[in-house]
N, C-alpha and C positions, 0 to 999 in steps of 0.2 A: 789535225786536231791534237791537242796536247793530251797528256795523261790526265792531268787535273780536269779539264773540260769533260773528258770521257767519263771520269768517276762522278762528276757533278751530274751529268746527263743520265748516267746509269742510276744513281740514287734518285733523281726526279722520276725516271721511268718506273722504278721499283715502288715508289710512293703512289704514283698514278695507278699502277696495276693494283695495289692493295685497295685503293679507294673504289675502283671499278669492281673488284672482287666483293668488297663489303656491300656495295649497292646491289649487286646482282645476286649474291648468294647468302652471305652471312646475315643480313638485315632480315631477310625473309625466314631464315631459320630461327632467328631470335624471336620474331613475331609468332611463328608457328609454336615454338616452345612455350610462350606466354599464353597462348590460346589453349594448349594442351593442359597446362597447369590450371587454368580457370575451369576447364571441363572436368578435371579430376576432382576439384573442390565441389562442383555442383553435383557430381556423381556421389560424393561422400554425403553431401546433404540429403539426396534422395535416397540413399541407403539407409540413413538414420531416421528417415520420416516415420516409419511404422513405430519405432521405439519412442519417438518424440510424442507421437499421437497416444500411445499407451500411457506415457508418463502424464501427458495433459489430462487424459481421462482419470487417471488416479488422483490427480491433484483436484479435479472438479469434485469427485466423490468425497474427498477429504474436506474440502471447503464447504460443501452442502451439509456434511455432518457437523461441522463447526457451527454453521448457521442453525441448525436444528438444535444442537447442544446449548448454545446461547440465546435460544429462542428468538432468533432473528429471521422470521418467515418473510413473506412477500410485502407485508405492510410496513409503514414507516417506523423509524427507530422511535419516534415520539410515542406512537401508539404501543409498541412493544415495551418501552420503559414504563408507561402508565399501566399496562397490564401486568407487568412483573411487580411493580410497587403494590398494586391492589391486591394481587394474590399473596404476596408476603404480609401485607398489612392484615388481611382477612385471617391469616393463620396465626398471627402473632399480636393480636389485639392492638394494632396501630390503627390510627384514623388519618386519612389523607385529607387534609384542610384545603389545600390549594395546589393547583398545578397549572402554571402559566405557559403560554406559548413560548417556544424557544427564541431566545436572542441570537440572531444569525449575523456573523461578521465574515466578510469575504476578504482575504489577505493573501496576496501573491498566489492567486488561483487555488487557495485552500479555504474550504468553508468550514467555519468554527461555529458551532451551535452550543448554547449554554442554556440548559434547561433548569427552571427554578421551581421547586415544590416545597410545600411545608407538610410535615407529618407531626402527629401528636401521639404521645404514649410514653412508655417507660424508657429509661436511658439505655438499658441493655439491648432491648428490642430495636431500638433506632440504631444503635451501633451494629447490630446484626444486619439490618437492612442496608447500611452503608457498605459493610463488608461484602454482602452479596452483590451489590450493584458494581462495585469496583473490581472484585476478584473473581466472582463466578459468572456474571452475565456479561462483563466486558463492554458496557455500554459507553463508558468513558472513564474520566477521572473526576473525582470530587475535588472541586477547587475551592469550595468554601462550605463550612458546616457550622451553623450558628444556633447554639442551644439557648433557649429563653424560658425561664421559669415564670409562669403566669398564674394568677389567682382568679377562680371563679368566684365572684362575689355573692351569688346566689347561695351556692352550697358551702362556700368558705373554704373549699379545697384547693390545693395548688396542683397544677399540671405542667408537663414539660412539652415544648414545642421545639422542633428542629427545622430551621430553614437551610435547604440544601441547594447548592449550585453545582450542577453536573455538566462538565465540558466534553463535547464529542466532536471528533475531527472526521471530515469525510465529505 
């Protein structure tokens, strides 16, 4: 056998030995290392579970306080909205003339409800009601506010009505 053939045979044998070593030892070691890393990640998750549970409880308390603050108890948003409007109207000499069923649109798995109601009273009180609905109670956004000056022909007096469209997502 020539030197060249011996070298080729030696290199082929070395490559074959490397492949056998990889199959028998190295691949199993790599697999065990991946399993070890996965178990370490799970251990960290379980280690942080009490902290996460505590954080979730704090978030629940916070969100419950928000619901209480913005007067969103267990009943529907429509009932809460009407209740809020009636309480404000009673205090500020406004009159709720009309409160219609919400117009519901479902678009891309998002439910959009538009509430329409009409109030009668003075301009400043109506503006205060709108401010309260948008900023303090967070029922939604006012998408349209239409003021209309009307005349009572029996008494000859003018009065102001506001038609309000309030859009709520959820």
